[in-house]
N, C-alpha and C positions, 0 to 999 in steps of 0.2 A: 403487740400493740393497742392501746386499751380502745377498744370503741369508741372513743371521743375521738381519738387525737382524729379517724378519719377523717379526713378533704378532699368531698370532690367537688372541683371545678365548673361550674353551666355558664362558654359563650355569649349571652345573647343580644351582645353588640352590632352592633346594625337591624336590628330586628322591634319594628313598631308595634305595641297595645294591637292585639293582647299575649301577640303571641311570646313573647319570658314570662310570661305567667304559662300558657298551652305545652313548653317544653319541660317546664319547674314542673307541673302537674303530668308529664307524663313521665319525667327519672322518679318525682315521690314516690313509687310504691318501694321503688326496687332499695331505695334506702333503709334503715337498720334504728330502730331509737337509741339514738344517742350520736349517728354519723352527724360532720358536721359536713354544710356544702354552703360552694361558694356559686352565687350569681353574678356577674358582668354583667350591665343595658347599659343603656344613652337612651333612648325613649327616654319622654319628655313625663308621664306620668310612673317612669320603674320604680319611683319607692313608692308612693302609693297605692299602686297593684301590687309589691312586693309586702306591705303591707298585712295592706285588704289579706293577698293569697294566704300569711300567716297566723293573722288572724281565723281566719272563718276554717283551718281546718290545725290549730290549734300547737303552730310548731311554735317556735321560738326563737325570734328574730334577735339572732344576739348584738348584731351593728353593722353597718348601715353607714358607707365610705364612701365621702363625695371627689372625688379628681376633678372637676371643673368638668366645664359643662353642663348633658345633663348626660354623664357620663360616673357610674356606681357601682359599687360591689357591698352586695347582701352576705352575712355571714346568717349563714340560715341552721338553726338545732332542730329530729325529727326524732 
């Protein structure tokens, strides 16, 4: 399977800022270039925090899907 097709999922539902980004930072060193990570969160600042994290660490935010309320799915390419 090509590396770009590998997808890991990090469920940060129920965690409040800054915990989703902290969890993301813990697993990011294990991610290989080209791998995809989906992170799910529901804190009010999730979209802003994940976007800022990706910009700061030069990761590609491929999509941000809104499930209603505050629940969102972000897809990141490492």
